[in-house]
VEXTI-762964 format. One record per residue: x, y, z of N, C-alpha, C in turn. Coordinates in steps of 0.2 Angstrom, whole numbers, padded with zeros to 4 digits, always signed. Example, Ala and Ser with C-alpha at 12.3 -4.5 7.8 and 13.67 -1.06 7.14 Angstrom:
residues 2
+0066-0028+0039+0062-0022+0039+0066-0016+0039/+0064-0011+0035+0068-0005+0036+0064+0000+0039/
***
This chain:
residues 94
+0398+0677+0346+0402+0681+0345+0410+0683+0347/+0412+0685+0343+0419+0688+0344+0421+0692+0343/+0428+0695+0343+0427+0704+0340+0437+0703+0342/+0440+0705+0334+0447+0703+0337+0450+0713+0337/+0454+0712+0344+0457+0722+0342+0463+0721+0349/+0470+0719+0345+0475+0722+0350+0474+0728+0356/+0471+0725+0362+0471+0731+0366+0473+0724+0372/+0480+0729+0373+0482+0724+0380+0479+0723+0386/+0476+0731+0388+0469+0730+0393+0465+0735+0396/+0462+0731+0390+0456+0737+0391+0452+0741+0394/+0455+0741+0403+0451+0743+0406+0457+0748+0409/+0461+0748+0409+0467+0754+0407+0468+0759+0404/+0465+0758+0395+0468+0759+0390+0462+0767+0389/+0460+0772+0391+0455+0773+0392+0456+0783+0394/+0465+0781+0392+0464+0786+0389+0471+0789+0383/+0471+0781+0377+0472+0779+0371+0464+0783+0366/+0466+0785+0362+0461+0785+0357+0460+0780+0355/+0452+0777+0356+0450+0771+0353+0451+0770+0345/+0452+0765+0350+0454+0758+0342+0446+0756+0339/+0445+0755+0335+0441+0752+0331+0439+0747+0330/+0432+0746+0332+0433+0738+0335+0428+0733+0329/+0431+0725+0327+0430+0724+0324+0424+0717+0326/+0419+0715+0327+0412+0711+0328+0417+0704+0321/+0418+0702+0325+0415+0695+0317+0413+0686+0323/+0406+0688+0318+0403+0683+0324+0407+0676+0322/+0405+0672+0330+0406+0663+0329+0401+0662+0325/+0397+0662+0329+0392+0658+0321+0385+0664+0322/+0387+0667+0313+0385+0672+0311+0375+0669+0309/+0372+0662+0305+0369+0662+0307+0362+0662+0312/+0369+0658+0317+0365+0657+0326+0363+0664+0328/+0368+0669+0329+0366+0674+0328+0362+0678+0326/+0361+0679+0320+0354+0680+0317+0348+0675+0317/+0350+0671+0319+0343+0668+0321+0338+0671+0328/+0343+0672+0329+0346+0677+0338+0341+0683+0338/+0343+0688+0334+0342+0693+0330+0336+0694+0327/+0330+0686+0324+0323+0685+0320+0321+0684+0326/+0324+0682+0335+0317+0682+0339+0316+0687+0343/+0318+0693+0343+0317+0697+0344+0314+0700+0338/+0310+0706+0341+0306+0713+0341+0311+0715+0338/+0305+0717+0331+0311+0725+0328+0316+0730+0330/+0312+0734+0334+0315+0739+0338+0323+0735+0343/+0318+0731+0345+0322+0728+0351+0330+0726+0347/+0329+0722+0340+0335+0717+0334+0338+0727+0335/+0335+0729+0332+0339+0737+0329+0341+0736+0333/+0342+0742+0340+0346+0742+0344+0350+0737+0347/+0348+0731+0349+0355+0729+0349+0358+0729+0343/+0357+0730+0335+0366+0734+0330+0367+0738+0334/+0361+0744+0336+0369+0750+0337+0369+0751+0341/+0370+0746+0347+0375+0744+0354+0377+0746+0348/+0379+0737+0345+0386+0734+0343+0390+0739+0339/+0386+0743+0333+0391+0749+0328+0392+0753+0332/+0391+0755+0342+0392+0760+0345+0400+0757+0346/+0398+0753+0353+0404+0748+0354+0411+0748+0347/+0406+0745+0344+0409+0745+0336+0416+0751+0336/+0413+0757+0337+0416+0765+0335+0419+0767+0340/+0419+0766+0348+0421+0768+0354+0425+0766+0358/+0425+0758+0354+0434+0757+0360+0427+0752+0365/+0434+0749+0367+0429+0742+0373+0431+0750+0382/+0437+0750+0379+0438+0753+0384+0433+0761+0386/+0432+0764+0382+0425+0767+0383+0420+0766+0381/+0416+0759+0378+0411+0758+0385+0413+0754+0388/+0414+0750+0391+0415+0750+0399+0416+0755+0401/+0418+0761+0402+0417+0770+0404+0410+0766+0405/+0406+0771+0401+0399+0772+0399+0397+0770+0400/+0398+0761+0402+0394+0756+0407+0387+0753+0401/+0390+0754+0392+0390+0749+0387+0390+0743+0387/+0395+0741+0388+0395+0734+0390+0399+0732+0398/+0402+0727+0398+0407+0724+0405+0407+0718+0403/+0413+0717+0408+0415+0711+0409+0417+0706+0411/+0416+0702+0410+0409+0696+0415+0415+0689+0420/+0420+0689+0413+0427+0685+0412+0434+0688+0412/+0437+0687+0416+0441+0692+0418+0448+0691+0416/+0449+0680+0417+0454+0681+0415+0453+0678+0406/+0449+0677+0403+0445+0677+0395+0441+0683+0392/+0444+0686+0397+0444+0694+0390+0436+0692+0387/+0429+0691+0392+0421+0690+0389+0419+0695+0391/+0416+0700+0387+0408+0706+0389+0402+0705+0388/+0401+0707+0393+0394+0706+0392+0392+0712+0385/+0386+0713+0384+0384+0719+0382+0374+0719+0382/+0371+0721+0387+0364+0718+0385+0361+0727+0383/+0356+0724+0385+0349+0729+0379+0345+0726+0384/+0339+0732+0388+0336+0729+0392+0328+0734+0389/+0325+0733+0384+0320+0737+0383+0314+0732+0379/+0305+0736+0380+0301+0731+0382+0300+0729+0388/+0304+0727+0391+0303+0722+0395+0304+0715+0391/+0309+0716+0388+0316+0711+0384+0324+0711+0385/+0329+0706+0390+0334+0709+0388+0335+0701+0385/+0341+0707+0378+0345+0705+0374+0353+0702+0378/+0354+0701+0378+0360+0700+0379+0363+0695+0375/+0372+0698+0374+0376+0695+0371+0382+0695+0373/+0385+0691+0371+0396+0688+0375+0397+0692+0367/+0405+0695+0367+0408+0695+0363+0417+0694+0372/+0423+0692+0362+0428+0694+0369+0434+0698+0366/+0438+0701+0366+0442+0707+0367+0449+0702+0366/
***
């Protein structure tokens, strides 16, 4: 999953108004297959979390611990849903 947003430093941008994120899927078919492999309630929560992060911006999502940075050099973030004993993990970059 990819994300296009011009944000020079998401860790220090919390004082700025959140810019809406746009998620662009690297491989939409692969992501759809991933969602299809999940129970409906879990897949729904993944989509809801993506929408929430998109609406509030990466800095706020990090502050709320909805996402975490997994690679500082490449700006790769992780969105993780833990529900019904299932850990649904999605990676994206800004």
